[in-house]
N, C-alpha and C positions, 0 to 999 in steps of 0.2 A: 559646387562650382568654385573654381580657383582662378585667381588672377595673379600675376607676378608684380610684386612691389619692388622697385629697384632703387638703388642709390647711385650717385655719380661714380664714374670709374676711378680706379686707383692704378698706379704704376707699380709693377712688381720689380724684383731685383734684376730681371732680364730686360727691363725697359718696355714691357708689354702692358697694354691696358687690360685690367681685370675688372669685370663687372660682378658685383655681389648681388644675387637675386634671392629674395625671400618669398615664400608662399603665404598667401593670405586666404583663409578659408571662410566660407559662409558670407561672401560679399556679393550683393546684387547690384547691377548697374543698369542704367537706362541705355539700351543700345540705339536709341533714336537720337541721342544728343552727341555733339562733337565738341572736343576741346579746341578752343581757338586762342590765338595770341596775336595782338597787333604789334608787329615789329616797328619800333620808332625809326624815324629818318636818321640816316647815317649810323646805323648799328647793324650788327650781325648776330644771328642766333643759330646755335648748332643743335640738330635733332639726331637721335640715334634710334635705328630700327633694330630691335632685339631679335626679331625673327630672321631677318636677312643679314644681320651683323654689318650694317652699312650706316654711314653718317651722311647727313646733308646739311649744308649751311645756307641760310636764307638771309638776304640783305634787305634792309628796310628802305623805304616804307613798303610794307607788305602785310597781308593778313595770312597767318599760318593756321592751317587746319591739320591736326595730328592724325596720322594714319592709325589703324587699330593697335599696332605693336610699337608705336613710336613714343619716345619720351624726350623731354628737354634735357640738355646737358647743362648742369649748373656750373658756372665759371667761378673759380676761386682765385682772386687776385691779391697781390700784396698791396699794402696801403699804410697810411699813417706816417708820422715822423718821429723816430726813425722807422724805416720800412719794416713791416712784420708780415709774415705769410698768412693768407686766409682771412684778411680783414674785410675784404669786399667780396660778397657773394651775389651773383647776378645771373639772369638768363641772357641778357643782351650785352654785347661788347661794343662800346663807343669807338667809332673809327676816325674821329676828327683829330687834327693836329693839336688841338687845345684840350683834349680830354685826359692827358696824362702828364705827369711831371717826373723829373729824374732827380729832384732835390731831396 
């Protein structure tokens, strides 16, 4: 039995999203359980369906239940002073006016 283990997408030279997929063998999973995530108030979470190649965005407050071929998209943001790429890694993006600075 094989499942696909994925990593967040990358952007190639043409500006297209590229998804690297690895095969994991001899993995058993409980098909009666579901992965859930409670999206906090005033945040957004992006999910990607690998089977249909579609994304969906869920705005909180909401309880997200992943479909069988869905994965969370990990958001990589710049942060720190001075700004550096990839400092903040999160599943949820804060949407408030006070959640970001430009200093």
